[in-house]
C-alpha positions in Angstrom: 5.1 -20.1 -21.1 6.5 -17.0 -19.6 4.0 -15.3 -17.2 4.4 -11.8 -16.0 2.6 -9.2 -13.9 2.4 -5.7 -15.4 5.9 -4.8 -14.2 7.6 -8.1 -13.8 9.9 -7.2 -16.7 10.5 -3.7 -15.4 13.9 -2.3 -15.7 14.2 -2.6 -11.9 13.9 -6.1 -10.5 14.3 -6.4 -6.7 14.6 -10.1 -6.9 18.0 -9.6 -8.6 19.7 -7.3 -6.1 23.0 -6.3 -7.5 26.1 -7.3 -5.7 27.8 -3.9 -5.1 31.5 -3.6 -5.3 32.8 -2.0 -2.1 34.8 0.9 -3.2 35.4 1.9 0.4 38.4 0.5 2.1 38.5 -1.0 5.5 41.7 -1.8 7.3 41.8 -5.0 9.3 43.6 -5.3 12.5 45.6 -8.5 11.8 49.0 -8.4 10.2 49.2 -9.0 6.4 50.1 -12.5 5.4 51.4 -13.9 2.2 51.0 -17.6 1.7 52.3 -19.3 -1.4 50.9 -22.5 -3.0 53.5 -24.2 -5.2 52.4 -26.6 -7.9 54.7 -29.5 -8.5 55.6 -29.9 -12.2 57.3 -32.6 -14.2 60.8 -31.8 -15.5 60.7 -29.3 -18.3 57.3 -28.0 -17.3 56.8 -24.4 -16.2 56.1 -23.8 -12.5 53.1 -21.8 -11.4 52.6 -19.9 -8.2 49.4 -19.0 -6.5 49.5 -16.2 -4.0 47.2 -15.5 -1.1 47.3 -12.1 0.6 44.7 -11.1 3.2 42.7 -14.2 2.3 42.0 -13.2 -1.4 43.3 -15.4 -4.2 45.0 -14.1 -7.3 45.9 -16.8 -9.8 48.8 -16.8 -12.3 49.2 -20.4 -13.0 51.1 -21.6 -16.1 51.2 -25.2 -17.2 48.9 -28.0 -16.1 47.0 -27.7 -12.8 48.1 -30.3 -10.3 47.2 -31.0 -6.7 48.6 -28.1 -4.6 51.0 -28.4 -1.8 50.5 -25.3 0.5 53.2 -23.4 2.3 52.6 -22.1 5.8 53.9 -18.9 7.3 57.3 -20.4 8.0 57.6 -21.8 4.5 56.8 -25.3 5.7 54.6 -27.6 3.6 51.0 -27.8 4.8 49.0 -31.0 4.2 46.2 -32.8 6.0 48.4 -33.9 8.8 49.7 -30.3 9.4 46.2 -28.9 9.4 45.1 -31.5 12.0 48.1 -30.6 14.2 47.3 -26.9 13.8 43.6 -27.4 14.7 44.5 -29.5 17.8 47.0 -26.8 18.9 44.4 -24.1 18.4 41.9 -26.1 20.5 44.4 -26.5 23.3 45.4 -22.9 23.4 41.8 -21.7 23.1 40.8 -23.9 26.1 43.8 -22.7 28.1 43.0 -19.0 27.3 39.4 -19.5 28.3 40.3 -21.2 31.5 42.8 -18.4 32.6 40.3 -15.7 31.6 37.7 -17.3 33.9 40.2 -17.8 36.7 41.7 -14.3 36.6 38.9 -12.1 35.1 40.3 -8.9 36.7 44.0 -9.6 36.0 44.8 -9.5 32.3 48.5 -10.0 32.9 47.8 -13.6 34.0 46.3 -14.5 30.7 48.3 -12.2 28.4 50.8 -14.9 27.4 48.0 -17.4 26.6 46.3 -14.7 24.6 49.4 -14.1 22.5 49.9 -17.9 22.0 46.3 -18.2 20.8 46.8 -15.2 18.4 49.9 -16.9 17.0 48.1 -20.1 16.1 45.1 -18.1 14.7 47.5 -16.4 12.3 48.9 -19.7 11.3 45.4 -21.1 10.7 44.7 -18.4 8.0 46.4 -20.8 5.6 43.4 -23.2 5.9 41.3 -20.6 4.0 43.4 -21.5 0.9 42.5 -25.2 1.0 38.7 -25.5 1.4 38.9 -29.2 0.5 40.2 -29.7 4.1 37.4 -27.7 5.8 35.9 -31.0 6.9 38.7 -31.3 9.4 37.5 -28.2 11.2 34.2 -29.9 11.7 35.5 -33.4 12.5 37.9 -32.1 15.1 35.2 -29.9 16.7 37.0 -26.6 16.0 33.9 -24.8 14.7 32.7 -24.2 18.3 36.1 -22.6 19.2 36.1 -20.6 16.0 32.7 -19.2 16.9 34.2 -18.4 20.3 36.6 -16.0 18.6 33.8 -13.6 17.9 33.9 -12.5 21.5 37.7 -11.8 21.0 37.0 -9.4 18.1 38.6 -12.0 15.9 36.3 -12.1 13.0 38.8 -11.9 10.1 39.5 -15.7 10.0 35.8 -16.5 9.6 35.6 -13.9 6.9 38.5 -15.6 5.0 37.2 -19.1 5.5 33.8 -18.1 4.0 35.3 -16.0 1.2 32.9 -16.7 -1.7 35.6 -17.5 -4.2 37.2 -20.0 -1.8 33.8 -21.6 -1.0 33.2 -22.3 -4.7 36.6 -24.0 -5.0 35.4 -26.9 -3.0 31.7 -26.9 -2.6 31.7 -30.1 -0.6 34.0 -28.8 2.0 32.1 -25.5 2.0 28.8 -27.2 2.6 30.2 -29.1 5.6 31.6 -25.9 7.1 28.4 -23.8 6.5 26.3 -26.6 8.1 28.5 -26.7 11.2 28.4 -22.9 11.5 24.6 -22.8 11.2 24.3 -25.6 13.7 26.4 -23.5 16.1 23.9 -20.6 15.7 26.6 -18.5 14.0 24.2 -15.8 12.9 22.7 -15.3 16.4 26.2 -15.2 17.9 27.4 -12.7 15.3 24.4 -10.5 16.0 25.1 -10.6 19.8 28.7 -9.8 19.1 27.9 -6.8 16.9 25.5 -5.5 19.5 28.3 -5.3 22.1 30.9 -3.7 19.8 31.6 0.0 20.0 31.9 1.3 16.4 33.6 4.5 17.6 36.6 2.3 18.2 38.3 1.6 14.9 39.2 -2.1 15.6 35.6 -2.8 16.7 34.1 -1.1 13.7 36.4 -3.4 11.6 34.9 -6.3 13.5 31.4 -5.3 12.5 32.5 -5.0 8.9 34.2 -8.4 8.9 31.0 -9.9 10.5 28.8 -8.4 7.8 31.2 -9.9 5.2 30.8 -13.4 6.7 27.0 -13.0 6.5 27.2 -11.8 2.9 29.5 -14.7 1.9 27.2 -17.3 3.5 24.1 -15.8 2.0 25.6 -15.7 -1.5 26.7 -19.3 -1.2 23.4 -20.5 0.3 20.6 -18.0 -0.3 18.2 -20.2 1.6 19.7 -19.2 5.0 18.4 -15.6 4.6 15.1 -16.3 6.3 16.8 -18.0 9.3 19.4 -15.3 9.6 16.7 -12.6 9.5 14.7 -14.4 12.2 17.8 -14.9 14.4 18.0 -11.1 15.1 19.9 -10.0 12.0 16.9 -8.1 10.5 16.3 -6.2 13.8 20.0 -5.3 14.2 20.2 -4.1 10.6 17.2 -1.8 10.9 18.5 -0.5 14.3 22.0 0.2 12.7 20.6 1.8 9.6 18.5 4.3 11.6 21.2 5.0 14.3 22.2 8.6 14.5 25.7 8.1 13.4 27.8 9.7 10.6 27.6 7.9 7.3 30.3 5.2 7.0 31.3 2.0 5.3 29.3 -0.1 7.8 26.1 1.7 7.2 26.5 1.2 3.4 27.2 -2.5 4.0 24.1 -2.8 6.2 22.0 -1.4 3.5 23.4 -4.0 1.0 22.8 -6.9 3.4 19.3 -5.7 4.0 18.6 -5.7 0.2 20.1 -9.2 -0.1 17.9 -10.6 2.7 14.7 -9.3 1.0 15.3 -10.6 -2.5 12.8 -13.2 -3.6 11.7 -13.8 0.0 8.2 -13.1 1.3 9.1 -14.3 4.8 11.8 -11.7 5.3 9.6 -9.0 3.6 6.8 -9.8 6.1 9.3 -9.8 9.0 10.5 -6.3 8.0 6.9 -5.1 7.7 6.1 -6.4 11.2 9.2 -4.6 12.7 8.0 -1.2 11.2 10.8 -1.5 8.7 8.8 0.3 6.0 8.8 3.4 8.3 12.6 3.0 8.9 13.2 2.9 5.1 11.0 5.9 4.4 12.6 7.9 7.2 16.1 7.2 5.9 15.1 8.0 2.3 13.4 11.3 3.3 16.8 12.8 3.7 17.3 12.6 -0.1 14.0 14.5 -0.8 15.7 17.8 -1.2 19.4 16.9 -1.1 21.5 14.7 -3.3 23.8 12.1 -1.7 27.2 13.7 -0.8 29.3 10.9 -2.2 29.2 7.9 -4.6 29.1 5.6 -1.5 26.1 7.5 0.0 24.3 7.3 -3.4 24.9 3.5 -3.4 23.4 3.3 0.0 20.3 5.3 -1.1 19.8 3.0 -4.1 20.1 -0.1 -1.8 17.4 1.3 0.5 15.2 2.0 -2.5 15.8 -1.5 -3.8 14.8 -2.9 -0.4 11.6 -0.8 -0.4 10.7 -1.9 -3.9 11.3 -5.5 -2.8 9.1 -5.1 0.3 6.2 -3.7 -1.8 5.9 -7.0 -3.6 4.2 -8.3 -0.5 0.6 -6.9 -0.4 0.6 -6.4 3.3 3.4 -3.9 3.0 1.5 -1.8 0.5 -0.9 -0.8 3.3 2.1 0.0 5.6 3.6 2.1 2.9 0.2 3.9 2.5 -0.1 4.5 6.2 3.5 5.6 6.5 2.8 8.4 3.9 5.1 6.7 1.4 3.1 8.1 -1.5 3.5 11.6 -0.3 7.2 11.2 0.0 7.6 9.7 -3.5 5.4 12.5 -4.9 7.6 15.1 -3.4 10.7 13.4 -4.7 9.3 13.4 -8.2 8.6 17.1 -8.0 12.0 18.1 -6.4 14.0 16.8 -9.4 16.9 15.5 -7.3 18.8 12.2 -7.8 16.1 10.3 -5.8 13.5 11.0 -8.4 14.6 8.1 -10.6 14.1 5.5 -7.8 11.0 7.2 -6.4 9.3 6.5 -9.8 10.2 2.8 -9.4 8.8 2.7 -5.9 5.6 4.3 -7.1 5.3 1.7 -9.8 5.6 -1.1 -7.3 3.2 0.6 -4.9 0.3 0.8 -7.3 0.6 -2.4 -9.4 -2.1 -5.1 -9.4 -5.4 -5.2 -7.6 -3.6 -4.8 -4.2 -2.4 -1.4 -5.4 -6.0 0.0 -5.5 -5.9 2.0 -2.3 -2.5 3.5 -3.2 -3.9 4.5 -6.7 -6.9 6.3 -5.1 -4.6 8.0 -2.5 -2.2 9.1 -5.3 -5.0 10.9 -7.1 -6.1 12.5 -3.8 -2.7 14.0 -3.1 -2.7 15.5 -6.6 -0.3 13.0 -8.0 -1.7 13.3 -11.5 -0.1 16.7 -11.7 3.2 15.0 -11.0 3.0 11.9 -13.2 1.6 13.4 -16.5 4.4 15.9 -17.1 6.8 12.9 -16.8 4.6 11.0 -19.3 4.6 13.9 -21.8 8.4 14.3 -21.8 11.2 12.2 -20.5 13.5 14.5 -18.4 17.0 14.9 -19.8 18.5 14.5 -16.3 17.3 10.8 -16.3 20.1 9.9 -18.8 22.7 11.6 -16.7 22.0 9.2 -13.8 22.1 6.2 -16.1 18.4 5.7 -16.7 17.3 5.1 -20.3 14.2 6.7 -21.9 12.8 3.1 -22.2 13.1 2.5 -18.4 11.5 5.9 -17.6 8.7 5.4 -20.1 8.1 1.9 -18.9 7.6 2.9 -15.3 5.4 5.9 -16.1 3.2 3.8 -18.5 3.0 1.1 -15.9 1.8 3.6 -13.3 -0.9 5.0 -15.6 -2.0 1.5 -16.6 -2.3 0.5 -13.0 -4.4 3.6 -12.2 -6.7 2.8 -15.2 -7.1 -0.7 -13.9 -7.8 0.2 -10.3 -9.5 3.6 -10.1 -13.2 4.0 -9.6 -15.7 6.9 -9.2 -14.5 10.4 -9.0 -10.7 9.5 -9.1 -11.2 7.6 -12.3 -13.1 10.6 -13.9 -10.2 12.9 -12.9 -7.7 10.5 -14.6 -9.7 10.3 -17.8 -10.2 14.1 -18.0 -6.4 14.3 -18.2 -6.5 12.6 -21.6 -9.1 15.1 -22.9 -7.5 18.3 -21.8 -5.5 20.5 -24.1 -7.0 19.0 -27.3 -6.2 15.4 -26.2 -2.4 16.1 -26.1 -1.9 13.0 -23.8 -3.6 10.8 -26.4 -1.2 12.2 -29.1 1.8 11.4 -26.8 0.4 7.9 -26.2 0.1 7.2 -29.9 3.7 8.6 -30.4 4.9 6.0 -27.9 2.8 3.3 -29.6 4.6 3.7 -32.9 8.0 4.2 -31.3 7.8 0.8 -29.5 6.0 -0.9 -32.4 8.9 -0.2 -34.6 11.5 -1.4 -32.0 9.6 -4.6 -31.6 9.2 -5.2 -35.3 13.0 -4.9 -35.7 13.6 -7.4 -32.8 11.0 -9.8 -34.4 12.8 -9.6 -37.7 16.2 -10.5 -36.0 14.6 -13.4 -34.1 12.9 -14.8 -37.2 16.3 -14.7 -38.9 17.8 -16.7 -36.0 15.0 -19.2 -36.0 15.4 -19.7 -39.8 19.1 -20.4 -39.3 18.4 -22.8 -36.4 15.9 -24.8 -38.5 18.4 -24.9 -41.4 21.0 -26.3 -39.1 18.5 -29.0 -37.9 18.2 -27.5 -34.4 14.9 -27.9 -32.5 13.2 -24.8 -31.2 11.8 -26.0 -27.9 9.6 -24.3 -25.2 12.6 -23.0 -23.3 14.0 -21.4 -26.5 10.6 -19.8 -27.3 10.5 -18.4 -23.7 14.0 -16.9 -24.2 12.9 -15.3 -27.5 9.8 -13.9 -25.8 11.9 -12.4 -23.0 14.2 -10.8 -25.6 11.2 -9.3 -27.3 9.9 -7.9 -24.0 13.4 -6.4 -23.3 13.4 -4.8 -26.8 10.3 -2.8 -26.0 7.4 -5.3 -26.2 6.6 -4.8 -22.5 6.2 -1.0 -22.9 4.2 -1.5 -26.1 1.8 -3.8 -24.2 1.4 -1.2 -21.5 0.7 1.5 -24.1 -1.8 -0.7 -26.0 -3.5 -1.5 -22.6 -3.9 2.2 -21.9 -5.3 2.8 -25.4 -7.8 0.0 -25.0 -8.9 1.2 -21.5 -9.5 4.9 -22.6 -11.4 3.7 -25.7 -13.7 1.8 -23.3 -14.2 4.7 -21.0 -17.4 6.0 -22.6 -15.7 9.2 -23.8 -16.3 9.2 -27.6 -13.6 12.0 -28.1 -10.9 9.6 -26.8 -11.8 6.7 -29.0 -12.1 8.9 -32.1 -8.7 10.4 -31.5 -7.0 7.0 -31.1 -8.6 5.6 -34.3 -7.9 8.8 -36.2 -4.1 8.7 -35.4 -3.9 4.9 -36.1 -5.4 5.5 -39.6 -3.3 8.6 -40.3 0.0 6.8 -39.5 -0.8 3.5 -41.1 -1.5 1.7 -37.9 -4.0 -1.0 -37.3 -6.6 -2.0 -34.8 -5.8 -5.6 -35.7 -2.1 -5.1 -34.6 -3.3 -3.6 -31.2 -5.6 -6.6 -30.7 -2.9 -9.1 -31.5 -0.5 -7.4 -29.0 -3.1 -7.4 -26.3 -4.1 -11.1 -26.9 -0.4 -12.1 -26.6 -0.2 -10.0 -23.4 -3.3 -11.7 -22.0 -1.9 -15.2 -22.8 1.2 -14.5 -20.7 -0.3 -12.5 -17.9 -0.4 -13.8 -14.3 1.2 -13.4 -10.9 2.7 -16.9 -10.9 0.5 -17.8 -7.9 -3.2 -17.5 -8.6 -4.8 -19.2 -11.6 -8.1 -17.5 -10.7 -6.5 -14.1 -11.0 -5.0 -15.0 -14.3 -8.3 -16.2 -15.7 -10.3 -13.2 -14.5 -7.7 -10.8 -15.9 -7.7 -12.5 -19.3 -11.5 -12.3 -19.4 -11.4 -8.6 -18.5 -8.9 -7.8 -21.3 -10.8 -9.8 -23.9 -14.0 -7.8 -23.0 -12.1 -4.6 -23.4 -10.9 -5.7 -26.9 -14.5 -6.4 -28.0 -15.3 -2.7 -27.8 -12.0 -1.3 -29.0 
């Protein structure tokens, strides 16, 4: 069975943070390399060549794939024996360089030659990034410790290439061995220490920060479980500090916002850590810039969206709702909704996440107190045309607005609840008319989806295929996506206002249902299905009490 909270199927899902494509360019300090991998072929077969430039693979292989023989910088064949020799040379030169640096700390001329020799072997070692199945040699020959030592030499590009996500997936066994060894060597803590000492006003050092963030992203994508450990080893603190630093917007700030969003996805421990570090305030301060001004570039817009995603993700942890309330997050979102800038779309999502569920009760009451009803109901009555211009569909907008109103009806008490209900009676119940318009709009969309699904089920049965629970769940998710979730929210609002003890509201709902050929029976069926699937995935007690409450509302509908 698929369980969902009121907005678990919302258009925005912070647990699926998008992997942004970095449109910005960053020049690295090392010289470009081109390493060829030649595939041996039987006589008469076509040869294929695989090319590696700057550590990124581009394939153009014709004919059957055979075991590769790699070519090094000088055109020599690279195999296991060559890699071993390379690693041992690297170890010797690394040790010699370190020894001379300690012996002559104030006389760079004394270790300049050793530095150049070390750099030469590092350049040769880039070829290893093309053969991840030999990564185990780096670990077996204890080269990982020396590789980590390169961080203090501003030499982060080789680690970036070794952990390139496409390369890691080519040999998962080799990748696992390397990642384990890097983590054992406290790679994240070392990288954070290294970034702290780098001066980003110097281009080469800014490149070093960018490369380091790329290593972190690669490792987190390959092994999401390390996000908690990375955050606790100083990464979260460094990211927050870098994001709020008074520096001009650049590629590194954009990358930091992305890494932060990745750390927070599906992870209550990192969300809690961010909350404890006053990270909610940092996010709100950074986003407040976009209250009255649109982002200046596409990259700055991407950063803004990353920060909004991070905030939405944080609000899934109840303790952060209170921090958001105390940090005047509601006031900021309310202003953004009124200002009609680009930030309005994401502010609506944040508001939705801030008021959802019983933990959103305080935020619901505060939102009414700051005159938020004057902001949300115009958005309920009409979907702004500008929403489409920024890539948001009517369905996404209506879903968030209906979810916010449903949350307020669930959570508000006393005077604030009365103020909300009076909104539905004003201007000859125009809000009820709009509600019923949405009901029939989404009912039609769901009925069309149901018809398609029934056709597919019929075809499957005819072919002798079994429709199991997993398939049923998939069909249910498709129905939610087609509009069932918005329809459930609309029906919930209908049922709530009909139970509010305001005869005028119940009469209007039933009147429009009868006029347009609707049915109380259909509304009850939709709400029963919603109740069956409700839940937060954690508490059975919450699920049962919520189901009971909905059933009681239906009795008086």
